[in-house]
C-alpha positions as CSV (number, residue, x, y, z in Angstrom):
1,M,22.4,8.5,9.5
2,T,18.9,9.9,8.9
3,D,17.1,12.6,10.8
4,D,13.4,12.9,11.7
5,T,12.7,15.5,9.0
6,E,13.5,13.0,6.3
7,D,11.1,10.5,7.7
8,A,8.3,13.1,8.0
9,S,7.3,12.8,4.4
10,A,8.0,9.3,3.2
11,T,6.2,8.1,0.1
12,V,4.8,4.7,-0.8
13,L,3.7,3.7,-4.3
14,L,0.9,1.1,-4.6
15,T,0.2,-0.8,-7.8
16,A,-2.1,-3.6,-8.8
17,G,-1.2,-5.9,-11.7
18,D,-4.4,-7.0,-13.2
19,D,-6.7,-5.7,-15.9
20,A,-9.0,-4.0,-13.4
21,S,-6.0,-2.3,-11.6
22,A,-7.2,1.3,-12.4
23,N,-10.6,0.6,-10.8
24,E,-9.0,-1.1,-7.8
25,L,-6.6,1.8,-7.3
26,R,-9.5,4.3,-7.5
27,S,-11.4,2.3,-5.0
28,L,-8.4,2.2,-2.7
29,Q,-7.9,6.0,-3.0
30,T,-11.6,6.5,-2.0
31,W,-11.1,4.1,1.0
32,L,-7.9,5.9,2.1
33,N,-9.7,9.3,1.9
34,D,-11.9,8.0,4.8
35,V,-8.9,7.5,7.1
36,D,-8.0,10.7,9.0
37,E,-4.2,10.1,9.1
38,V,-3.9,9.7,5.3
39,R,-6.9,11.7,4.0
40,G,-5.8,13.8,1.0
41,R,-2.4,12.1,0.9
42,A,-3.2,9.5,-1.8
43,E,-2.9,10.6,-5.4
44,L,-3.5,8.6,-8.5
45,R,-0.3,8.3,-10.7
46,E,-1.0,8.4,-14.4
47,G,1.1,7.2,-17.2
48,P,1.0,8.3,-20.8
49,P,-2.0,7.2,-22.9
50,V,-1.8,3.9,-24.6
51,P,-1.9,4.3,-28.4
52,G,-5.5,4.1,-29.6
53,T,-7.0,5.1,-26.3
54,L,-8.2,8.4,-24.9
55,G,-6.5,9.9,-21.8
56,P,-3.8,8.8,-19.5
57,V,-3.7,5.4,-17.8
58,V,-3.8,5.1,-14.0
59,D,-0.8,3.0,-13.1
60,G,-0.3,3.6,-9.4
61,L,-1.4,5.3,-6.2
62,L,1.2,7.5,-4.5
63,V,0.7,7.9,-0.8
64,T,2.6,10.5,1.1
65,L,3.0,9.6,4.8
66,G,3.4,12.2,7.5
67,P,4.1,11.8,11.2
68,G,1.5,10.9,13.8
69,G,0.7,7.3,13.1
70,A,0.2,7.5,9.3
71,V,2.2,4.4,8.7
72,T,0.1,2.3,11.0
73,A,-3.1,3.9,9.7
74,L,-2.0,3.0,6.1
75,A,-1.2,-0.6,7.0
76,T,-4.5,-1.0,8.8
77,A,-6.4,0.6,5.9
78,L,-4.7,-1.5,3.3
79,V,-5.5,-4.7,5.2
80,A,-9.1,-3.7,5.8
81,W,-9.6,-2.7,2.1
82,I,-8.1,-5.9,0.8
83,R,-10.3,-8.0,3.1
84,H,-13.4,-6.3,1.6
85,R,-12.3,-7.1,-2.0
86,R,-14.2,-9.9,-3.8
87,S,-11.5,-10.3,-6.3
88,E,-8.0,-11.8,-5.7
89,V,-6.2,-8.4,-5.9
90,T,-2.5,-8.2,-5.1
91,L,-1.0,-4.9,-4.3
92,K,2.7,-4.2,-4.9
93,V,4.0,-1.8,-2.3
94,T,7.1,0.2,-3.2
95,R,8.7,2.4,-0.6
96,G,10.6,5.6,-1.5
97,D,13.9,3.8,-1.1
98,G,12.9,1.4,-3.9
99,A,12.3,-1.7,-1.7
100,S,9.1,-3.5,-2.5
101,F,6.8,-6.3,-1.4
102,E,3.4,-7.7,-2.2
103,V,0.2,-8.0,-0.2
104,S,-2.4,-10.4,-1.6
105,A,-6.1,-10.7,-0.8
106,K,-5.8,-14.5,-0.9
107,R,-3.2,-14.4,1.9
108,V,-4.9,-11.8,4.1
109,Q,-8.4,-13.3,3.9
110,L,-7.2,-16.5,5.5
111,L,-5.8,-14.9,8.6
112,S,-7.5,-15.1,12.0
113,A,-8.1,-12.0,14.1
114,A,-4.9,-12.5,16.1
115,E,-2.9,-13.2,12.9
116,L,-4.3,-10.0,11.4
117,R,-3.1,-7.9,14.2
118,G,0.4,-9.3,13.8
119,F,0.2,-8.9,10.0
120,V,-0.8,-5.2,10.3
121,G,2.2,-4.7,12.7
122,E,4.6,-6.4,10.2
123,L,3.1,-4.5,7.3
124,A,3.6,-1.2,9.2
125,A,7.2,-2.1,10.0
126,Q,7.8,-2.9,6.3
127,L,6.3,0.5,5.3
128,A,8.4,2.4,7.8
129,S,11.7,0.5,7.3
130,D,14.5,2.5,5.6
131,E,16.5,-0.7,5.0
132,T,15.9,-3.4,2.4
133,A,16.7,-6.2,4.8
134,A,14.7,-9.4,4.2
135,R,11.8,-10.2,6.5
136,P,12.5,-12.7,9.3
137,D,9.7,-15.0,8.2
138,A,8.5,-14.4,4.6
139,D,5.5,-16.8,5.1
140,A,4.2,-14.8,8.1
141,G,4.5,-11.3,6.6
142,P,3.3,-9.5,3.6
143,S,3.5,-11.6,0.5
């Protein structure tokens, strides 16, 4: 059984798997800093430097979610950011409990306005869920 204090500071790790992932994650961090509910809660996660390079490598974006609609705000911001990408970026979303799923630009850009509203709702539910249960319809949800 969980209490409300545990849910007050959930974390979500966002990663992108292509060669331009560091730039994409920096862009997403900037985008999220314009959203009141998550402003200042997105931090770039850096890994050790790759041999032969200078400085650490950005390998993720860690978002700390607080109460007050932050989950829905993050879901909405992710979908809006993805829809504005010109590349075929795919984000891997990993919740604090280890469950993960992917959200792709290719999938999101094909949705109608009504489908987008449903998709944002499903994405918010996936972000907020403490269980790793499978989605009821994998084709309709984040993929």
